N, C-alpha and C positions, 0 to 999 in steps of 0.2 A: 900698786896693782890692785884693781877692784876685786873685792871678795863677794861672790854671789853664792848663795846656797841653793841646793836642789829644791824643787817644789814638791817632791815626794809623790810621784804618780801613785794612784790608788792600788794597793795590793789586791790581787784577784782580777784586775783588769786584763783584758786581752791585748796582746801586742798589736798595735796598728800595722797593717801591711804597708809595704812600700815597694817601689821600683826605682832603683838609684844606680848611678854610674859607679862602677868599681874603677877607681882611678889607676889602679895597678895594671889591669889588663884591658881596660877600655870597654868592657862588657857591661850591659845593664843587667842587674840582678834584682830579684824580689826577695822578700823575707822568706817566702815559701821555698825558694831555691836553696837558701843557705842556712836555714834553721836546723836545729837538732831535735830528735825525738826524745832526748834526755834533758837538755837544758840549753838555752841560748843566752849569751851575754851580749848586750848591746851597750856600746860605749860612745857617748858624744865627746869627741876630742877635737883638737886642731893642732896645727903646726907651731903657732907662735906663743901659745899660752905657757907661762912659767910653771903653772900647776900641772899641766900635762907633761912638760919636759921633765918635771920632778919625778913622775911615775912611769915614764916610757919603758924603762928597763923591766919594771915589774909587770907591766901589761904584756910584754913579750914572754916573760917567765910564766905568767899565769896561763897564757894561751898554750905555750909549749907543754906545761904540766897537765892541763885539763883537756885539750883537744884529743889526745890519745884515749881519753876516758869517754869520748862521745859528746863532748860539750862544744858547741859552736860559739865563736867569738866574731863580732861584727863591730867595726869602728865606723863612725859617721861624723863628717864635718859639715856643719850648717852655717858657718860664718859667712858674712858679706865679704866677698873677695874683691869687690871694687875698692873698698876702704881698707881691706886687710889682704893685700896681694900675696903675703906669705902663705895664706891658706887656699890658694888657687889649686885647681885639680892637678896642674903640672907640678906644683910644689908638693902637693899631697903624695903624688906618685914618687917623687924624688925622696921625700922623707921616709915613706914606707920601704923603699928599696935600700936606702942608706942604713936604716935601723934594723931592717930584716923583719918587718911586721909579718907574723905568720897567720894573719887574718886579713880579710878584705877591708879596704879603706874607702868608704863610699862618700860621694859628694851629694849633698842635699841642697841643690841650687836654689829651689823655691822656698826653702826653709819650712815647707809644709810638714815634713817628717818630724823635725824638732818641735813644731807646734803640736802635732798629734801626740807626741810623747810628753808634752809639757816640760821639755828640757829647758834648763835655765842657765847651766854653766858648763864649762869644760875643766876637768872631766865630770861627766854625769853618767852613772852606771845603773843598768837595769838587768835583772835576771828573770827569765821566763822559763817555766817548766816545759815538759814535753807537749803540753796542750796549749802552749803560748800564754799561760796565765802568769801575771806578775807575782813573783814570790819575794823579790828583793829589789829595792831601789835605794840608792844613797852612795855612801863613800866607799873608796877602795880600802882605806885604813885610816888611822889617826894621824899619819904623817902629812905635813904641809911644808912648803918651802920655808926654811928658816926656823922651824920649831924643834929641830934636832931629834925628832922621833924617826926611827928607821922605817923605810918603805917596805912593807911585808905583804900587802894585799890581804891582810888578816880578815877583814870584814867580808870580802868577796869569797875568799877561800872557805870560810865557815859556812856560808850559804851554799856554795857548790858542794862541799863535803856532805852537808845535810841531805841535799837532793840525791847525791850518789848513794847514800845509805838509806834512802827511802824514809828519812826522818823529816819532821816539819822544820822549816826555816824559821828561825827566831823572828818575831815581829818587832823586836827592839832593834831599830835601824837608825843610823845617824845620817843626816843629809851630807851629800858631797859638798865641797867648797872649792870654788875656782873662779876663773874669769867668766864674766857673763857672755852668753852667746852674742855675737855681733850681728844684731838684726839690721835688715835693710831699711 
């Protein structure tokens, strides 16, 4: 499996807006519709990537732990579905329902959103504060398939906890590592 690192979107940058299909309910939503005034986590994921499958349960736990605290979670798949049909909107919906994703799973058909965020891999994580300024980008935690480290979400949790306590998010951030986004 190819290993690609995050490109590390600049801290302080504003989250690019988008209008994307929510594959779960068939509605088109914008970032403005589903962002939070506290913090918004944007995750570039997909169905077939072993790095995403490795962390799926923790993504669900994270959202279930932090959504009640006012934090929004948004998952986006930008992969080329012609060459990777497992990542089609129909299969995205199926995966979201089977796993019980408690967040919208959006389809970036044109790949323009992934380009706007400079996303490079799945999973790739971004946290924006209430003003949609980037305060974190990078890894979920130190676990990777096969490295025997537990999946804890530690890096994301630390950033979210800092935001919830009105403390600065550490600027010591490690890039995510995963499969490259499948570009058209």
